[in-house]
N, C-alpha and C positions, 0 to 999 in steps of 0.2 A: 454423376459425381463431378465436382469441379475442385481442383486444387490450385490455388493461386501461389505460385512459387516466388513471388517478389512483392513484399509489402513492408511498410514502415510505420512505426508508432513510437511515441515517447512517453516517459512518465508524466502523469498529470501535471505535476508542478513545473515541468520543463516544457511542456508541449507548446504553449502559447509563444514562449520566447524562441523556441526552436523553429516553429513555423514562420514567425515573423522574420527571423534571420534568413531562412531559406528563401522566403519571398523577396526579401530585399536583394539578395544575391541574384536571383532570377530577373528581377526588375532591372537591376543595373546592367546585367549582361544583355538583356533585350534592348535597352537604350543604346548601349555601346555598339552592339552588332548590327542593329538596324541602320545605324549611321554608316558603319564601315562596309556592310554587305547588303545593299538594297536589292540585289538580284537573288533569285532562287539559288540555294546551295547546290553546286554542281554534283556533289557526291551523294546527295539525297535521292531517294527513289523518284524517278521522273514521273511516275503515275500520281505522286502525291503533291509535287511542286511545293514542298516545304521550304521555308527560308528561315534564317536565323530569327527574324522578328516574330514569326508565328510559332516558334517552338514553345513559348510559354503562354500563348494567348488564351488557352483554355482555363488558366488558373485564376481564382479570385477568392478572397476571404473577407467576409463582412467586417467592416471597421478596421481592416489591416492597414489602410492607407495606400494599398497597391492595387492595380487593376487586375492582377493575375488571380486565378481561382485555384483553391485546393478542394478536394472532395470529401475530406473529413477534417476534424479539428486537430488531428495529430495524436489523439489520445487512444488508449486501449479500448475504451468504450466506443470511440468513433470507428475504429476498424471493425469491431464486431457488428455494429449497426450497418456498416457498409456491406459486410459479408452477407448479413441477413437479407438486405434489400436486393442484392445481386444474385443470391442463391449459391454462394460459395461455401463449400463444406469445410475446407481446411485452408489455412493460410500459413505460409512460411514467413516468419518475421526476420528481417535482415537489418539488425542494428549496425551502425558504423561508428567506430571510435576515432575521433579527430585529434585526440591528445593521448599521450601515454598514460595519463592518470585515469582515463575513462573506462577501460574494459571491465574492471571488476564490478563497478557500480551498474554499468549498463547490463552486463550479463546477469547480475543478481536480480535486477528488475525484470528482465525478459523471462528469466526462469520462473519467477514468482507469478508473472502474468500467465504463463503457459500452464502452471499448476492449477490456477483457478479456471482457466479456459482451455480445455483439451483440444479444441479445434485449432489452436495455435501451435506451430512448431518453431521454436526459436533457434536461429543460428547464432554462433558466437561472434561477438565483436573482438577484433584483434588489432592492436596497433603494431605496425611493422617496424619495430626497433630491435635492439639487442635482446629484449626479453620475449620476443615473439614465439620462439620455440617452446619456452616454458609455458606461455599462455596456451599454446596449442595442446600441450600435454595435459594441462588442467582441464581444458574443454573436452578432450577425448575421454578422460577419466570420468567426467560428469555425464557422459553419454550424448553430447551434442552431435548432431549429424553433419554439421558443416559450419563454414564461416563466411563472412562478407568482407571483401576488400574493395576499396574505392581509391584508385590512384590519384584522382584529382583532389579529393578532400584530404588524403593521407600523405600526399607529397612523394609518390614514387611512380616510376614507369614500369610497365609490366615486365620488361626484360632486364631490369636492374639486377646486378649480381647479388645484392643483398636479399632479393626476393626469392632466389632459387632455393636456399635452404628451407624457407617457409613452405614453398610448394612441395618440396620433398617430404617434409614432416606431415603435410596434409595427406600425401599418398601413404605414408607409413601408418598414420592413424585412421585412414579411411574417411577423412573429412572432405566433404564436398566443398569446393572453393568457388563461390559466386563472386564475379567481378563486374563492376560497372565497366562497360566497353563503349567507346565512341565519345561523341561530344558531350560535355557537361557545362552547365552555366557558370560553374565556379571558375573554370579556366577555359573558356570557349575558344581561345586562340591556340591552345596547346593541349592536344588530346593525349592522355597518358597511357591509355590501353587501346592500341590499334591492332588490326589483324596482323600487320607485319611484325610488330613486337611479340604478339602471342605466338606467331609461327616460330620465332627464335626461341621462345620459352619451350615450346613443344619439342624442339630439337635437342634440348638440354635436360628435360625432366620427363618422366613417364609415370603412368599410373595415377595421375591426379585427375579427379573428376571435376573438370572446369565447366562452370555454367557462365557463359558470357551473355550478359544482359543485353536487352534491346536488339534482338536478332543478330547478335554478334558485334554490333557497333552502332550506337545511336547516330543516325544520319550518314553512316558510311556502310550501310547494309550490303550494298553491291560489292564493295571492296572486300568486306568480311566474308561473304559467302564464297567469293571466288578463291580466297586464300585458305579458308578454314573448313569448308565442306569436305566431309570424308575423314576428318581427323578423329582418331580413335578416342581421344580423351576430352572431346568438346561437345557440350550441349549448348543450346541457345534458348533464351526465353523471349516471350512476346511483350515484355514490360514496356509501357509507354508507346505502344504501337497504334492503339485506337486513335483515329483522327489524324494520323500521320502516315500510315501505310494502308494503301487501298487493298480490298480483299483479293483482287487479282494479283497484285504484287506479293501479298502474303502467300498466296498459293504457289507462286514461282519460287519464293525463298524456301518454303516448306519442301517443295519438290527437290530443290538442290541440296538442302541439308539432309533430307530424309525425315519423315514424320516421327521416326523413333528418337530424333535428336532435338525435338522442339517441345518446350515446356510452356504451358499457359502461365501468364503472369500479367499483373496490372500496373505495378509500381504505385499502388495506393499509398498515400492519398493524392499523388500527383495525377493519377487517372482514376476514373470510376470503373471498378471491375465490371459493372454491367455493360459499359461500352466495349471493353475488351472481349467480353463474352459474345456480344453481338458481332464483333469483327470476326471472331473465329467461326461463329455459326454461319456467317455470310461468305466465308472463304470457300471457293469452289474446290473442295477436296472430298475424299470419301468419308463416310460416317466412321469407318474404322480408324482412319487417320485423325479425325476430330476427337475421338475418344482417347487416342494415344496422347494428343496434345493436352486435352482437358484434365486427364488424371492418370492414365496408365503409365506414362513415362515417369511422372513424378512418384507414383507408388513404387515403381521398380527402383528408382534412384534413391529414394528415402528408406527403402526396405520395409514398406508398409504392407506388402503382399503376404 
């Protein structure tokens, strides 16, 4: 079994516009950062030699006008086709609300999608404003298992005081809190969720099941594991790791976090789940640890056992 803990899709009528907008943001960030940072990013895994320019080089969409590539068209059908090709059994859908008017519509669509396709587990979209606690209460009442927050797109830093009540409500309602962590193309010069900020959060709140995407921090994995490994309330996912983190480096990170704390994830459509599956299968760890990463940890966290 394989559970992909980190995927994205959009309503059919919005998918093309959403994908084009995201590709434009990525393209602009690549152009900007390749100019400013021609050398490999010092904080990235040395085994990978990733630099700002190559972060988006795997993406492309036919007729989009951009050289970057995506691995689905961003639609619900696209993600299901991708799952089928890769052999993924269940995907967690992580919608993000970038405006306060968006959560109701996004969550209604995601819920409808999951009702038609039981292999999809939707998390709730929440916008972190003064209505956030009420949004969380509604999501809990509807049986959602978690939420997705993205500081770069939603305009907050992980340790902002306004975020602490949101985290505490997640703990109260038993909602998993998935957060983008590390570099993002929308604000590549200003990382909103760093391991240092998360450490301050963990000092102030407890009982929240945080899942920090991209092995704790996109392109800052070494900083993240040094600070966050061993934290009681932290899991990390492998989203966007294929092509960026070498198998040997992945084994090192898994060893430091502990295999019990690592969740398989692709970040589809930004990565092909098949590539991320190949990465985990080629990572030199035990078969027991591989099973934990592929599905057992997710089953336990989601209450599927």
